[in-house]
N, C-alpha and C positions, 0 to 999 in steps of 0.2 A: 691661229685659226683659219686665216684666208687660205693660206698654202694647204691645210688639211682638207678644206672643202675642194678645193681643184684637184687634189689628188683623188678624193672620191668620185669626182665627176668624170676623170680619166679612168679611174678604175672601172667606173659602170659602163663608159663608152669603150672599153676595149683598148685603154692606153698602153703604150710599151713599157715594160721594164727590163732596164738594160743593166747588167753588171750589178744588180743589188741597188739601182738608182733608178727614179721616176724622172722623165722629162716633162716639162711643162712648158705653155707657151707663156711669153713674158714680153710683151711690146714686139711680138713678130719674131723674137729671137728665141732660139731654144737654150734653156740652160739647165744645169744639173741641181738637183736639191737631194739632201739628205733622205734616206729610205726611214719613212716613218712605221713603226710596228705597232701591232695593237697593245704591247704592252707601255708604250708611249703615250698612246691616245687616252688609256685608262688613266695614268698618271697626270695626264694634263687635267683630268675630271675628279678631283679629290672630294670624298664624301664629307659634309659638314658634320654630322653625326648619325647615329643609328636608332632606329625608333622600334619599339615591339610589332612583332608580324602580326599581332590579332588586333591592333589599333588601340591597345590599352594605353593609357598616358604615362608611358615607361620609355626612357631613351638612356644611351650610352654613348660616351665620347669615342668608343673602338668597338670593334667587333665582339660580338656576345652571343650566347644563346638563352632562351627562355627555359623555365621551368619544363617544359615539354620536349627540349633538345632542339627548337626550331632557331634559326638565325635571325638575329636582328636585322631590318631592312636599311639599306644606306640611303640618306637623303641627301641630295647635291645643293648646289648655290642656286640654281634654277628652280627649287621646289620639287623637282621629279624624284620619285622614288624607283630605284631601279631594283624590281623584286626579282630579276634574273642575273643581276650582276655576279661576277665569281666572288665565290665565298672566300674568306682569307684561309690561306693554307696553314693547315695544323699537323701537328705530328701525329702520325698514324698510331692509333691505339694497339697496345700488344694483347689486349684482351679479345677475346672471341666473341663475336656477335652471335646471341642465340637467335633472335627474331626482331621484328619490329612491331611493337603496337599501337592501337589507335591512338592518336592525341587526345581525344576527347574521353577517353576511358571506357569505350564499349568494348565488348567481349570478341574483339576482332583482332587478328595477328597476321602478318605476313612474313614469309620468310627472306623477302628482298625489300628493298626500299620502294616507298611507293607515297601516294597521296591520297588524302580522304576527299569526299565530295567538295569540302569548302577550299581544296588546295593546300590544307596544312600537311607537312611532311610526317609520316610515322615514325615513332619514338624508338630508337634502338635499344634494345635490352642486351646488357652485357653479360657474360659468365660471371656468375657471383653476386650480380646486382639484384636478381631475382630468381628464386627457385620456384618450382610449379607444386607448391605444397599448400596452398590457399593462404598463405600469409600475406600481408599489406606492409609495404616498405613506404616510409616517409623520410624526408631530408631532415637532417637537424634543425634548419631553419624553420621549416614548417612547424615542426614539433614545438619549437620555442614559441613561434608566432600564435598558435592556437592554443598554447596553454595545456598542453597534454600532461597530466599527472597520473601517476600509477600507485597502487597500494598494494602491499602483499596481503595474500588470503592468511586468516587467522581463525583460531577457535574462540569462541566467545558465547557468553549466555545471551539468548535472544529475550528481549523483554518485551512481550506483546501485551497491551493493556486494552482492554475490550470495554467501550463505553457504551452504556445503555440507560435509557430512560424509564422511570416507573412511578409508583404510588405507594405510599405506606398503608398497609390493611394492618387489621387486628389479626392476633394469633387464634385460630378457630378452638383451640384445647382451652382458651383461657376466657371464654365467654359462658356466661351464666344466665339462664331464664328462670324468674320466679313465676310459675303458674299453679293454679288450684286444680287438685284432682278430684274435688267433689264440689257442689254447690256451695258457695260462701257468700258472707256479706263484709264488706270492708268496714270496720267500725271508726278507726283512726289509723293516721298515716303520720309518721316521723317527719322532722323538718329535713326531706330528703326531695331534691327535684332533679331533674335531667342535667348532668354535668357535675353532681356533687361527687366527691371522693368519699368512699366507704371503706371502713375495714371490717374483715371478716368477723362475724357476730354482732354486727352493729344492728339494732332494732330497726326495720323498715316500716311496718305497719301491724296492726292488731284485727284479727278476723274471727268471725263467728262462723262455725260450720255445724249443723246437726249431725252430720255424718262423723265429724272428728270429734265432736262432745261424746257420741254414743259409743264411739271405739274406746276412747280414754274412759268412759265410766266401766265398760266392760272388762278393760285391762286391771282397773285398780280393784274391782270386785274380785279378779282372779288371784292377784297376788296378795290380796288381804284375807281370803278365805281361810278358815281355820282348818279346812279339810285338805285343801290343795295348794293353800299358800306356800308351803315350803317346799313343794315340787316344783323343779323349774320348768321342766317339759309343760307342765299345764298353762304356764303363762306366756310361752315363747309364741303360740300362735295369735294371741291377743296383742301382743307387742309388735308382732309383723304386720298385724293389720294397720297399726299407727304408722309404721314404715311405709307401708304401701299408699297411706294418704299423704305422704311426703312431710308428716310432722317433724320439725327439726328436733335433731338429737339432744340438744339441751333442754327443750321443753318435756321430753319424755323422762330425762333423768330427774328433772326436778319432780314430775309427778310421782316418780318412786322414792323419792327422799321424801316429800311431804306428804304422802299419800292422799293426794286432794286432787280431783279432775278439774281443772279448769275449764272456766264457761267460755272463754276467748282464748284464743291463741296468738301469742307474739312470734311474728315472722321476722328473721333476722337475714342479715346479708352473708351469701355462701362463701364469699371470698373478698380480697381486697381489689378495688377497683374504681372505675368511674361509672356511674348511672348514665347509661347510653338512652335507656327509654324508661319512663314513668307513665303508667296509663292507669295506675290505682288512683281512685277518687273517694274520699269519704262518703259512706251511706251506699256505695254501688253495690250491686249484684254482680258476682264473678262466676260464671259458668265454668265447667271444668274444660280445661286446656287455653282458658282466657290468659295472655301474657301479663302481668302486672308491673313487672321490671325487669328491665335487662341491664346486667352488670359485666363490666370487661374489665380485664387485669391487661393494663398496658404497659407494665414493666418490660415486657418482651413483646417486640412487634415483628411484622414481616415486611420487608421490602419487595413486592412484586416488579421485577423488571422485565422489559422485553429485548431480548438480544436478536441480533440478527441472524438470520439463517446460515449465511457464510462464515460466522464466528463460533458455530455450534460445536464444531469440531476442538475448539482450543478450551471449552468450558468442561468443567468436571466438579463434582460434588466435593465438597472441604475446601475449596479454593478460597484464599482471603479476598474481601472485597471491602473497598472504601466508598462509604456513601456520603454525599453532601446534599444537604436539604436547601432548597431554593429560599426558605423562610429564614434559614441562619446562614448566611455567607461565612466563610471562613472556618466554620465548625464541621469536623470529620466525624462521622460515624462507622465504627468497625464491625465487620462481621464477616459470616463464611456462608456459601452457598450451600443449602439444606436440601432443595430439590429442584431438579431440572424436569419440568413437565412434559410427558411424552406426546406431545401434539404440537403441529406446525400451523399458526394462524396463516389461513391461505390467502387472505386478503392482503396483510402486511408482511408476509414471509418473515415472521418472527417467532421466536420460541420464549416462553414464559418461564423464568428462572426465580425461585424464592430463596430470599436472603433473610439470615435471622438476625436481628439488632436489638442490643440490651438499650432498653430507653429508662433509666433510673428517674431522670427527673421529669419524666412525662412530655419532653420536648415535641418528639415525633408523635402526630396525630393522624388518625385515619383520614386516608384520601388526600394526604399531603404530596406535592411532587417532589422527588428526588432524582439525583442524577449518581449512578453507579459506575466506578471504575474496578473492572476485574482484572487481578493480576494473574497472566495465564504464564508467567515466567518459568523456565525451566532450569534447574541449578545445573544440569549437565551443559556444558559447552558444547557448540556444534561449529561447524565450518561456515563462515559468514562473510559477506561482502557488502559494500555499501550499496544502497538501493540506486544510487546515481549510475554504477556500473552497469546495470541491465538495459540491453536494447530489446525491447519487447514489442515484436510484431502482431501480438494477437494470438497466435498459433505457435510461436517459437519465441524461446528466450535465447539471448545469448550475450556472451560478454568478450571484450577484446583482452587477450591475454598479451603481454608486454613481454616480447623474446629478446628485447635487448638490440642494440644497433639499429634502431629504428623500425625493426620489424614488429608486427602486431598481428595475431593470430585469432581469427574469429572463431569462438568456440560454443557450441550449444551447450546449455545447462538446464538441469532440474532443480528448480526452486521449492522452498518449503515456508517455514512462517517468516512473517515480517514483523519488525518492531523496533523502536529505537533508532531508526535510519540504517537499519541492517536488514539483510534477508539470508534466510538460511540457504546453502547449497547442499543439495543431497546427492548430486552426481555431476560431473564434469570437470571438476578442479580439483587439486590437492594441495596441502597444507604448505605455504610459502611461495606459491606462484603469484607473480605480479600481475593485477588486473587494472586497466584502466578506470579510473573513476571521474575523470573529467574531460571534456572536448571530445568524448568517444562519438557523438553525431556529428562533429566536424570530420573526423576521420571516415565515419561513414560517408558523407557527401564527397570527400576529395577522393576517396579510393574505390568507389562503386561497390559498396560492402555488398549490397544484395546478390550482385553477381558471385561475388567470392564465398558468400553463406552458401549459394546454391551448388558451386564448385565443391566445396568443402562437404556438403551432404552426399552428393553423389559420389564423391572419390576424387582425389587430386586430380586434376587436368595433367596429362602429359605435353611436356614441352615441344612446341612444334617443330617439325623437321625441317631443315632449311633445304628448298627446292633449288632448281635449275636457274640460273640468272635470268631475269626479266620475267619469271612466272609468279602466280599469285598464289597464296595458300589458300586452299578451298576447305 
């Protein structure tokens, strides 16, 4: 090393080189030393190891390149890093270099070797390694580390279940109201109260009405007359008058049988059901139109549920529905959609749907909260992929098609219904194509997928042409 430093001083001071040997001063005498070549100087300084050029905690015992094609930097015994040291001589590749790409994945290429603003070398792209068709290529190691998985596109039935809350309401067609059509007086009321279950024809009350008594006497006089009693047309008007006063049919039939006009009339229940309202009181006066009893048949009830506006396209009359009442955990009531109301609630953005439910044991009561599951499944299978396969940017939906050999093609798709973890594909894929189902976002981050999607949408970019040596691609 001492001799090498002396030779360096002599070389800088204009020392003589004679016959391939250097002459140096040695105690006042001139002596010949062996020639020191640059290769010998480099061999005298052997690297201890090589480290990653980006500063990452990665090392190698011998020369090596990182994933971007940059050479590892040698580290010597004195701790110095020779970034400009000669690179190990490698065998020249027989493949043709198409261009050099930006080491950071930016959409910038060069026809000749160059460095980016951070001093990193551009990565060569060889013929066959990358084609200009918008695909993304990953090494087998990266595919294994990131856990990339693909699944073929298949046809399957999409099961879409729409969930909606609602309440139980009475069937409007099964509600009856008992009201007098003439001035009447309530003389007696049966043992019937609000909530009592009654049967059709069961007596409810006894009333007296002068108008009903007069009409009954007139009818009996007509049908018992010796002159016109046998002529049906003469008694038809009198009988119709009793019907207009809403006298129960059994009462009229009893009058015809006994030929006696009753003083009071026994009013009976018109249907099976539950007494929802009782306003009749013994001795009260009832004016025309006053509601004395209100009875509803709850053997069939309605479930009125509110379906979100976005699910309206999946709803149709006749679809099966499963209803669960919060009062009966574990019990299921089955029904079908009867009516979809033609109006959207502008405050909640929901549409009301009517579901008819059988209620034989009267477990479902009015205003009870329920949760409905509407099965909108279509029996016809459709092309479907897993919902994890879709990269949704908000305005565009895309998937990564596995082309094999580490190539992935970003492709825009048009989607349809969603359900059961799958999404219907209406356009963009064909049956049997492999689609990435996991780690697709890691591929996006690794390969700058947004730039690839843009290039794919605008048309595959042409491969950059190689310019003259030393020039840059513009």
